[in-house]
C-alpha positions as CSV (number, residue, x, y, z in Angstrom):
1,Q,-13.6,-9.6,8.8
2,V,-11.0,-6.8,8.7
3,Q,-12.2,-3.5,7.2
4,L,-9.6,-1.4,5.3
5,V,-10.4,2.1,4.2
6,E,-8.0,3.9,1.7
7,S,-7.8,7.6,1.2
8,G,-5.5,10.2,-0.3
9,G,-5.7,9.5,-4.0
10,G,-6.2,12.2,-6.6
11,L,-5.1,13.8,-9.9
12,V,-1.6,15.3,-9.9
13,P,1.0,16.4,-12.5
14,A,4.1,14.3,-13.1
15,G,6.8,15.0,-10.5
16,D,4.4,15.7,-7.7
17,S,3.8,13.8,-4.5
18,L,0.8,12.1,-2.8
19,R,0.4,10.3,0.5
20,L,-2.1,7.4,0.7
21,S,-3.6,6.3,3.9
22,C,-5.3,3.0,4.9
23,A,-7.2,3.0,8.1
24,V,-7.7,-0.3,9.8
25,P,-10.2,0.3,12.7
26,R,-8.9,-2.6,14.8
27,K,-7.0,-2.6,18.1
28,T,-4.9,-5.6,16.8
29,F,-3.5,-3.7,13.8
30,S,0.0,-4.6,14.7
31,S,-0.9,-8.3,14.3
32,Y,-1.3,-7.8,10.6
33,D,1.4,-7.7,7.9
34,M,0.3,-5.0,5.4
35,G,0.8,-4.3,1.7
36,W,0.0,-1.9,-1.1
37,F,-0.9,-3.0,-4.6
38,R,-2.1,-1.2,-7.7
39,Q,-4.1,-2.0,-10.7
40,A,-4.0,-0.1,-14.0
41,P,-6.7,-0.3,-16.6
42,G,-6.4,-3.6,-18.6
43,K,-3.6,-4.9,-16.3
44,E,-3.4,-7.3,-13.5
45,R,-3.1,-6.2,-9.9
46,E,0.6,-5.7,-9.0
47,F,2.6,-5.5,-5.8
48,V,3.9,-2.1,-4.8
49,A,5.2,-2.4,-1.2
50,A,4.8,-4.3,2.0
51,I,5.6,-4.0,5.7
52,K,5.7,-6.4,8.6
53,G,3.3,-6.0,11.5
54,I,6.1,-5.9,14.0
55,G,9.6,-4.7,13.4
56,D,8.7,-2.5,10.4
57,S,10.7,-4.5,7.8
58,T,9.8,-3.4,4.3
59,Y,10.0,-4.6,0.8
60,Y,9.4,-2.7,-2.5
61,A,8.8,-3.4,-6.1
62,D,11.7,-2.4,-8.3
63,S,9.5,0.0,-10.3
64,I,8.9,2.3,-7.3
65,K,12.0,1.7,-5.2
66,G,13.6,5.0,-4.1
67,R,10.4,7.0,-4.9
68,F,7.8,5.4,-2.6
69,T,7.9,4.8,1.1
70,I,5.6,2.5,3.0
71,S,5.1,3.0,6.8
72,R,2.7,2.3,9.5
73,D,1.6,3.9,12.8
74,N,0.3,1.2,15.0
75,A,-0.8,3.8,17.6
76,V,-3.5,5.1,15.2
77,N,-4.0,1.8,13.2
78,T,-3.0,3.4,9.9
79,L,-0.9,2.3,7.0
80,Y,0.8,4.9,4.7
81,L,2.3,5.1,1.2
82,Q,4.3,8.2,0.5
83,M,4.7,8.6,-3.2
84,N,7.2,11.1,-4.5
85,R,8.3,12.0,-8.1
86,L,5.2,10.5,-9.5
87,K,5.2,9.4,-13.1
88,P,2.3,8.8,-15.6
89,E,2.9,5.1,-15.4
90,D,2.0,5.2,-11.7
91,T,-1.6,5.9,-12.7
92,A,-3.7,3.1,-11.2
93,V,-6.2,2.2,-8.5
94,Y,-4.2,1.6,-5.3
95,Y,-5.3,-1.0,-2.8
96,C,-4.1,-1.8,0.7
97,A,-4.2,-5.4,1.9
98,A,-3.7,-7.2,5.1
99,R,-2.9,-10.7,6.3
100,R,-2.3,-12.1,9.8
101,Y,1.2,-11.4,11.0
102,S,3.8,-14.0,10.4
103,S,6.9,-14.1,12.7
104,G,9.1,-15.2,9.8
105,A,11.4,-12.8,7.9
106,Y,9.6,-13.3,4.6
107,I,7.6,-10.3,3.5
108,Y,4.5,-11.2,1.5
109,R,4.2,-9.8,-2.0
110,L,1.7,-11.9,-3.9
111,V,-2.0,-11.0,-4.3
112,T,-2.9,-14.5,-3.3
113,E,-1.0,-14.1,0.1
114,Y,-3.3,-11.4,1.4
115,D,-6.7,-12.1,3.0
116,Y,-8.3,-8.6,3.3
117,W,-8.5,-5.8,0.8
118,G,-9.7,-2.2,0.8
119,Q,-12.0,-0.7,-1.9
120,G,-9.1,1.1,-3.6
121,T,-8.3,4.8,-4.3
122,Q,-7.6,6.2,-7.7
123,V,-4.2,7.9,-8.4
124,T,-3.9,9.7,-11.7
125,V,-0.7,11.2,-12.8
126,S,-0.8,13.6,-15.8
127,S,2.1,14.1,-18.1
C-alpha cells in the first residue's frame, strides 16, 4: 500500500495562487508516475496534470494549461501542484494519485489508470 498525503488547499480570491503538496513517505518515490485530479460538487473526478517518475515529462489538461505547473522532488518524496491565476471554476477537492512507473512515453491521465489515492484537499476560489 502506498500512502499519499495532500496539503496546501484553502480559500483564496480569484487571481491568487496556491501550491499543493503530496507527500509520499516511500524511498521508492521515483518509481511511481504521479498525477493530480480534482472533483467539484456534483461532477466526476477529472484529470488535471501528471508527471513521469523518471525524466519529469509532464502532461496537462487544457483547462489549466499555462496556469498550473506539476513538479516533483524525488529527494524529499514530494509531488507539487503550483496553481496560479486561480478561477472560481477551479474550486474542487484536489487529489494526488500514484501508479507504478512505466518506462514508456505515455503519461497516464485516466482515473482508472492510477492505483493509489490521497484523501484530497479542498481548494475554494471566491469570485
